[in-house]
VOGU-3710 file (C-alpha; in Angstrom, 3 decimals, decimal comma):
1> mpreafqkql> 15,644/-18,538/-26,890  11,961/-17,406/-26,594  11,859/-18,843/-23,068  15,048/-16,986/-22,172  13,552/-13,774/-23,534  10,396/-14,331/-21,484  12,388/-14,905/-18,294  14,387/-11,740/-18,925  11,229/-9,686/-19,405  9,613/-11,274/-16,365
11> shlqdlvlem> 12,674/-10,503/-14,256  12,450/-6,886/-15,413  8,796/-6,770/-14,373  9,691/-8,051/-10,911  12,388/-5,373/-10,680  9,753/-2,758/-11,509  7,496/-4,129/-8,752  10,353/-3,880/-6,244  11,216/-0,382/-7,437  7,655/0,852/-7,241
21> gsmvdravdr> 7,148/-0,811/-3,860  10,193/1,060/-2,563  8,862/4,348/-3,959  5,522/3,837/-2,222  7,180/2,834/1,048  9,209/6,049/1,002  6,061/8,050/0,261  4,263/6,575/3,272  7,321/7,177/5,465  7,648/10,790/4,351
31> smtalldrdp> 3,939/11,492/4,749  4,125/10,252/8,341  7,267/12,311/8,977  5,389/15,333/7,662  2,535/14,577/10,061  4,720/13,965/13,107  6,894/17,035/12,434  3,930/19,124/11,237  6,053/19,976/8,203  4,027/21,006/5,128
41> siartvvdnd> 7,166/21,244/2,989  7,780/17,493/3,355  4,095/16,917/2,641  4,329/18,907/-0,581  7,291/16,775/-1,640  5,139/13,654/-1,220  2,385/15,221/-3,317  4,828/16,217/-6,060  6,534/12,805/-6,090  3,262/10,953/-6,609
51> kavnaknfec> 3,611/11,762/-10,310  6,674/9,487/-10,407  4,677/6,629/-8,850  1,967/7,074/-11,466  4,574/7,108/-14,238  6,149/3,892/-12,937  2,749/2,213/-12,952  2,198/3,329/-16,554  5,621/1,973/-17,537  4,911/-1,382/-15,932
61> qnevislitq> 1,447/-1,750/-17,456  2,978/-1,171/-20,891  5,632/-3,804/-20,133  2,882/-6,275/-19,206  1,040/-5,658/-22,483  4,269/-6,014/-24,438  5,176/-9,275/-22,720  1,745/-10,810/-23,263  1,610/-9,850/-26,934  5,169/-10,921/-27,689
71> qapmardlrl> 5,453/-14,075/-25,586  1,813/-15,267/-25,253  2,424/-16,790/-21,802  0,155/-19,570/-20,589  -0,890/-21,207/-17,307  1,259/-20,124/-14,345  3,329/-17,741/-16,455  0,188/-15,895/-17,509  -1,088/-15,777/-13,923  2,220/-14,288/-12,837
81> vvsvaaimtd> 2,170/-11,573/-15,487  -1,484/-10,669/-14,876  -0,769/-10,538/-11,151  2,033/-8,039/-11,732  -0,436/-5,712/-13,463  -2,871/-6,000/-10,547  -0,108/-5,455/-7,987  1,091/-2,340/-9,776  -2,434/-0,959/-9,630  -2,566/-1,596/-5,881
91> lermgdhaeg> 0,835/0,047/-5,419  -0,316/3,079/-7,397  -3,355/3,323/-5,104  -1,096/3,048/-2,044  0,841/5,993/-3,433  -2,447/7,873/-3,674  -3,145/7,077/-0,001  0,292/8,390/0,995  -0,392/11,514/-1,052  -3,759/11,784/0,702
101> iarivimmqd> -2,055/11,820/4,097  0,349/14,496/2,854  -2,533/16,666/1,635  -4,188/16,303/5,033  -0,984/17,517/6,703  -1,051/20,578/4,455  -4,700/21,198/5,382  -3,982/20,829/9,100  -1,312/23,536/9,152  -0,937/24,573/12,826
111> eplvkplidi> -4,246/23,275/14,155  -3,872/21,649/17,597  -3,760/17,882/17,870  -6,825/16,494/19,618  -5,167/13,129/20,253  -1,496/12,236/20,845  0,084/10,682/17,763  0,758/7,271/19,274  -1,565/4,765/17,617  -1,337/6,336/14,161
121> pimagharem> 2,464/5,940/13,829  2,176/2,349/15,095  -0,511/1,735/12,486  1,733/3,234/9,796  4,592/0,969/10,871  2,406/-2,127/10,534  1,112/-0,984/7,140  4,634/-0,393/5,826  5,784/-3,784/7,056  2,815/-5,388/5,326
131> lresiqafvd> 3,724/-3,582/2,121  7,326/-4,769/2,181  6,425/-8,315/3,220  3,719/-8,651/0,571  6,116/-7,556/-2,182  8,798/-9,971/-0,988  6,263/-12,796/-0,775  5,291/-12,144/-4,382  8,875/-12,036/-5,653  9,619/-15,280/-3,786
141> qdveaayavg> 6,224/-16,788/-4,710  5,971/-17,686/-1,026  2,364/-18,656/-0,245  2,962/-19,068/3,482  4,485/-15,583/3,730  1,529/-14,200/1,762  -0,938/-15,612/4,275  1,155/-14,126/7,101  0,549/-10,705/5,546  -3,188/-11,379/5,671
151> krddevdsly> -2,942/-12,121/9,379  -1,197/-8,796/9,996  -4,120/-6,903/8,498  -6,076/-7,689/11,657  -3,574/-5,597/13,630  -4,058/-2,617/11,322  -7,849/-2,952/11,438  -7,801/-3,173/15,243  -5,739/0,003/15,518  -8,045/1,779/13,085
161> driyhdliqi> -11,087/0,794/15,138  -9,442/2,129/18,304  -8,447/5,409/16,679  -11,918/5,785/15,168  -13,741/5,251/18,469  -11,334/7,516/20,385  -11,819/10,355/17,913  -15,593/9,946/17,836  -15,670/10,247/21,620  -13,497/13,360/21,441
171> migdpstiep> -15,864/14,955/18,911  -18,906/14,085/21,021  -17,280/15,607/24,088  -16,205/18,804/22,352  -17,807/19,761/19,008  -15,041/22,309/18,383  -12,690/19,376/17,746  -14,714/17,995/14,839  -12,502/19,353/12,059  -9,083/18,382/13,516
181> sthllwvahn> -10,489/15,020/14,610  -11,794/14,409/11,106  -8,354/15,129/9,682  -6,809/12,429/11,886  -9,620/10,047/10,939  -8,733/10,571/7,283  -5,085/9,797/8,035  -6,046/6,565/9,801  -8,399/5,626/6,981  -5,629/6,029/4,401
191> lerigdratn> -3,338/3,805/6,464  -6,078/1,201/6,809  -6,496/1,155/3,042  -2,747/0,682/2,562  -2,996/-2,421/4,740  -5,930/-3,660/2,673  -4,010/-3,194/-0,563  -0,992/-5,029/0,848  -3,407/-7,876/1,547  -4,539/-7,679/-2,086
201> iaertvysat> -0,925/-8,179/-3,145  -0,677/-11,189/-0,841  -3,813/-12,636/-2,434  -2,267/-12,163/-5,869  0,791/-14,078/-4,697  -1,383/-17,051/-3,759  -3,177/-16,787/-7,091  -0,031/-16,667/-9,207  1,545/-19,573/-7,289  -1,499/-21,856/-6,998
211> gnlpqmdvss> -4,216/-20,695/-9,394  -6,574/-19,947/-6,484  -7,531/-16,370/-5,594  -8,397/-16,419/-1,894  -10,109/-13,911/0,308  -7,621/-13,715/3,138  -9,699/-15,577/5,732  -6,729/-16,552/7,848  -8,869/-18,660/10,194  -9,174/-21,235/7,413
221> y> -5,439/-21,454/6,746
//
């Protein structure tokens, strides 16, 4: 019976991870919609909804503490539970990054775009895919899928570098574009951090499945 109780609690924790991952994915999607449509009302919704992401993280952390104190898991079970707590923290931070993009949209108001929004939406698409794939890899305890997420981070980093250099050149060429260019840089930076945190989740998957916590150096895999 204790083992059955543990499995039930663990299943509930995984459900919370999936639920929170979905909440964060929607937040990123809506923040990008707000940017593309230049719609501050959608952006404000993202900002307001971040409270729900924070509350879900708090709920999950309490569940983790309860499970550890009641069931005293060991070995792989303990790694799995500890990894859930770390993943929830990364998801909460991803929610903060989505909220950050939304706040930037509100700051931008009607300022002209200094660069067509082409690379940034592509970057957001990659980051969201990494988020979803990292969560699924964790639920499935799929090490190979986790490493595939790490490989995708190179795509996000490459896009960030391109956006960064393009915007720097725009600012150098016309100092009046510094503020709107900086706003887009902040958006790209938030997306880059979402990709990094998805990679963190992938690393936690490898840790919970194998006991090793890698730095996602995909060249060695």
